[in-house]
C-alpha positions as semicolon CSV with decimal commas, in nm:
position;residue;x (nm);y (nm);z (nm)
1;M;-4,016;-0,210;-1,046
2;Q;-3,749;-0,232;-0,777
3;M;-3,390;-0,150;-0,867
4;S;-3,142;-0,406;-0,744
5;K;-2,895;-0,289;-0,487
6;I;-2,535;-0,254;-0,607
7;I;-2,299;-0,424;-0,364
8;G;-1,941;-0,305;-0,396
9;Y;-1,623;-0,474;-0,278
10;T;-1,265;-0,362;-0,241
11;T;-0,967;-0,491;-0,050
12;G;-0,646;-0,360;0,095
13;V;-0,395;-0,385;0,373
14;F;-0,484;-0,032;0,491
15;D;-0,162;-0,011;0,691
16;L;-0,058;0,341;0,791
17;F;-0,399;0,468;0,678
18;H;-0,367;0,773;0,452
19;V;-0,564;0,994;0,213
20;G;-0,516;0,751;-0,077
21;H;-0,701;0,486;0,123
22;L;-0,976;0,733;0,210
23;N;-1,009;0,838;-0,157
24;I;-1,059;0,478;-0,270
25;L;-1,324;0,411;-0,005
26;K;-1,508;0,736;-0,082
27;Q;-1,501;0,682;-0,459
28;A;-1,612;0,322;-0,419
29;R;-1,906;0,414;-0,196
30;E;-2,015;0,676;-0,451
31;Q;-2,055;0,395;-0,705
32;C;-2,247;0,142;-0,499
33;D;-2,529;0,118;-0,246
34;Y;-2,343;-0,099;0,004
35;L;-1,963;-0,122;0,038
36;I;-1,785;-0,427;0,173
37;V;-1,413;-0,387;0,246
38;G;-1,176;-0,679;0,281
39;V;-0,892;-0,589;0,517
40;T;-0,590;-0,813;0,464
41;V;-0,504;-1,027;0,765
42;D;-0,148;-1,006;0,902
43;E;-0,054;-1,352;0,770
44;L;-0,143;-1,253;0,413
45;V;0,036;-0,915;0,424
46;A;0,357;-1,110;0,361
47;Y;0,268;-1,107;-0,012
48;K;0,403;-0,750;-0,012
49;N;0,725;-0,876;0,149
50;V;0,664;-0,659;0,455
51;K;0,512;-0,689;0,797
52;A;0,216;-0,464;0,875
53;V;0,306;-0,181;1,113
54;I;-0,051;-0,172;1,248
55;P;-0,195;-0,510;1,359
56;Y;-0,497;-0,647;1,170
57;E;-0,755;-0,587;1,446
58;E;-0,656;-0,218;1,466
59;R;-0,655;-0,176;1,085
60;K;-0,996;-0,343;1,074
61;G;-1,124;-0,101;1,341
62;I;-0,994;0,202;1,153
63;V;-1,158;0,094;0,827
64;A;-1,485;0,003;1,002
65;S;-1,505;0,354;1,147
66;I;-1,499;0,521;0,804
67;K;-1,845;0,649;0,712
68;Y;-1,821;0,517;0,354
69;V;-1,777;0,157;0,471
70;D;-2,082;-0,059;0,542
71;Q;-1,910;-0,388;0,628
72;V;-1,554;-0,507;0,696
73;V;-1,447;-0,865;0,635
74;P;-1,105;-1,029;0,674
75;Q;-0,920;-1,089;0,348
76;T;-0,759;-1,427;0,409
77;S;-0,686;-1,517;0,047
78;M;-0,581;-1,336;-0,270
79;D;-0,848;-1,537;-0,457
80;K;-1,108;-1,271;-0,539
81;M;-1,351;-1,528;-0,682
82;E;-1,353;-1,705;-0,345
83;A;-1,457;-1,374;-0,188
84;W;-1,732;-1,329;-0,447
85;K;-1,874;-1,674;-0,374
86;S;-1,934;-1,579;-0,011
87;L;-2,016;-1,206;-0,049
88;Q;-2,200;-1,192;-0,386
89;F;-2,092;-0,838;-0,480
90;N;-2,181;-0,682;-0,818
91;R;-1,896;-0,435;-0,851
92;M;-1,532;-0,461;-0,749
93;F;-1,303;-0,161;-0,702
94;V;-0,929;-0,174;-0,748
95;G;-0,638;0,065;-0,805
96;S;-0,545;0,146;-1,165
97;D;-0,191;0,023;-1,102
98;W;-0,335;-0,332;-1,149
99;K;-0,515;-0,259;-1,479
100;G;-0,378;-0,456;-1,772
101;T;-0,178;-0,702;-1,561
102;D;-0,210;-1,071;-1,643
103;K;-0,360;-1,136;-1,301
104;W;-0,634;-0,873;-1,335
105;N;-0,705;-0,951;-1,701
106;K;-0,784;-1,304;-1,579
107;F;-1,002;-1,168;-1,297
108;E;-1,191;-0,952;-1,549
109;E;-1,271;-1,260;-1,758
110;E;-1,380;-1,465;-1,457
111;F;-1,594;-1,187;-1,311
112;A;-1,757;-1,103;-1,645
113;E;-1,898;-1,457;-1,645
114;V;-2,083;-1,389;-1,317
115;G;-2,185;-1,031;-1,401
116;V;-1,936;-0,847;-1,179
117;E;-1,801;-0,517;-1,309
118;I;-1,443;-0,424;-1,216
119;V;-1,386;-0,051;-1,170
120;Y;-1,031;0,085;-1,163
121;F;-0,953;0,401;-0,966
122;P;-0,653;0,624;-1,032
123;Y;-0,362;0,564;-0,799
124;T;-0,315;0,853;-0,555
125;D;0,016;1,014;-0,648
126;G;0,246;1,125;-0,371
127;T;0,110;0,911;-0,089
128;S;0,154;0,543;-0,022
129;S;0,210;0,320;0,277
130;S;0,541;0,215;0,120
131;K;0,663;0,577;0,115
132;L;0,541;0,633;0,470
133;R;0,717;0,314;0,583
134;A;1,043;0,429;0,419
135;V;1,027;0,760;0,607
136;L;0,957;0,578;0,933
137;D;1,251;0,344;0,872
138;K;1,486;0,644;0,831
139;I;1,355;0,810;1,147
140;M;1,379;0,492;1,354
141;K;1,744;0,421;1,262
């Protein structure tokens, strides 16, 4: 009897790549056989009300070079179900800061219907791209 391969999926901007990003990718890969990472395109980064410091193609290259990552795809929409329709993953990884939000409660319901498990990882305290960006802003002034 052959075990089915677990395909994992996670997304992020991955701007100013830091240890929190690496932790998520490592933990995700430990819980699947094949990890697909959606890197947010520059046009979509605007949802965070910021402009990416590192352009998409460079962020994509950084993520693709990480040994835990098997495939990188552009994230062009915040619609996770749209991503599932094209990628057919079984497990989705997301930061615990989203757990319990209306948006992710809805995603959990939708994904349960197609057999996708959502796994929440603890947010890495102390490091974030937002904090790094704030430091850079102070230095650059």
